[in-house]
C-alpha positions in Angstrom: 6.5 32.5 -11.4 9.6 33.1 -9.2 7.8 31.7 -6.1 7.1 28.5 -8.1 10.7 28.2 -9.0 11.8 28.5 -5.3 9.3 25.9 -4.2 10.5 23.5 -6.9 14.1 24.1 -5.9 13.3 23.6 -2.2 11.5 20.3 -2.9 14.4 19.1 -5.1 16.9 19.9 -2.4 14.9 18.1 0.2 14.6 15.1 -2.1 18.3 15.0 -2.7 19.2 15.4 1.0 16.5 12.9 2.0 17.9 10.2 -0.3 21.5 10.8 0.9 20.4 9.8 4.4 20.0 6.1 3.9 20.2 3.2 6.4 23.5 2.0 5.1 25.4 3.4 8.1 23.1 1.7 10.6 24.3 -1.4 12.4 21.7 -4.1 11.6 23.5 -6.8 13.5 24.3 -8.8 10.3 27.9 -7.7 10.1 30.0 -10.4 8.3 33.4 -11.3 9.8 36.1 -10.9 7.2 38.0 -14.1 6.5 41.4 -14.6 8.1 44.3 -13.2 6.0 46.4 -15.6 4.0 50.2 -15.2 4.0 53.0 -16.6 1.8 56.6 -16.6 2.9 59.5 -16.3 0.4 63.0 -17.2 1.5 66.2 -16.3 -0.2 69.8 -17.4 0.6 72.8 -16.4 -1.4 76.6 -16.0 -1.3 78.6 -14.1 -4.0 81.5 -16.7 -4.1 80.5 -20.0 -2.4 77.9 -22.6 -3.0 75.2 -23.2 -0.4 75.5 -26.6 1.2 72.1 -26.8 2.9 69.2 -24.5 3.7 66.8 -25.0 6.6 63.4 -23.1 6.7 60.1 -23.3 8.6 57.1 -23.9 6.3 53.4 -24.6 6.7 54.5 -28.3 7.0 57.2 -27.6 9.7 60.9 -27.5 9.4 62.3 -28.5 6.1 65.9 -29.0 4.9 67.1 -28.6 1.4 70.4 -29.7 -0.2 71.6 -26.9 -2.5 74.4 -27.1 -5.1 74.3 -23.4 -6.2 75.3 -20.0 -4.8 71.7 -18.9 -4.5 68.4 -20.4 -3.5 64.8 -19.0 -3.5 61.5 -20.7 -2.6 58.0 -19.7 -1.5 55.9 -21.5 1.0 52.3 -21.2 2.3 49.6 -20.4 2.9 50.4 -19.7 6.6 48.5 -17.7 9.2 49.2 -14.6 11.3 51.6 -15.5 14.1 53.6 -17.9 11.9 57.3 -17.8 12.8 59.3 -17.8 9.6 63.0 -18.7 9.9 65.9 -19.5 7.6 69.4 -20.8 8.3 72.3 -22.1 6.1 74.8 -24.7 6.9 78.5 -24.4 5.9 80.5 -21.2 5.6 79.5 -17.9 7.0 78.8 -14.7 5.1 75.6 -15.7 3.4 72.8 -13.2 2.7 69.5 -14.4 4.1 66.2 -12.7 3.4 62.6 -13.3 4.4 59.7 -11.7 2.4 56.0 -12.0 3.2 52.9 -11.5 1.0 49.5 -10.9 2.5 46.4 -11.8 0.6 48.3 -12.2 -2.7 49.8 -8.7 -2.4 53.4 -7.9 -3.2 56.2 -9.6 -1.2 57.7 -7.2 1.4 61.1 -7.7 3.0 60.6 -8.6 6.7 63.9 -9.9 8.1 67.2 -11.7 7.6 66.9 -14.9 9.6 63.5 -14.9 11.4 60.3 -13.0 11.5 56.9 -13.5 13.2 54.0 -12.5 11.0 52.1 -9.7 12.8 50.3 -7.6 10.3 
């Protein structure tokens, strides 16, 4: 009776270990390339006391200028690709706070710089 139990246990262990060794880890040559990442760039410009006069940013369509009559401005552009050079500048007085945020594949926006940044992640 005990011998039968050990044989059954041995066969069960072999079956479990045998099924764990599948062909999933083998390279079959049918690897699929992952699609290129998609990025969005969010620009922010602000000043605690003065209105912004104009904001110039690089977008997926090239350089764009915006006339602003407020002390803060925020806008998101994209999609853009890895290697895109994001930049922001403001005309008028100095002392503005400039910020660039980047989102990869619809993830959260992450601060990347104050006036320019090249997407490299």
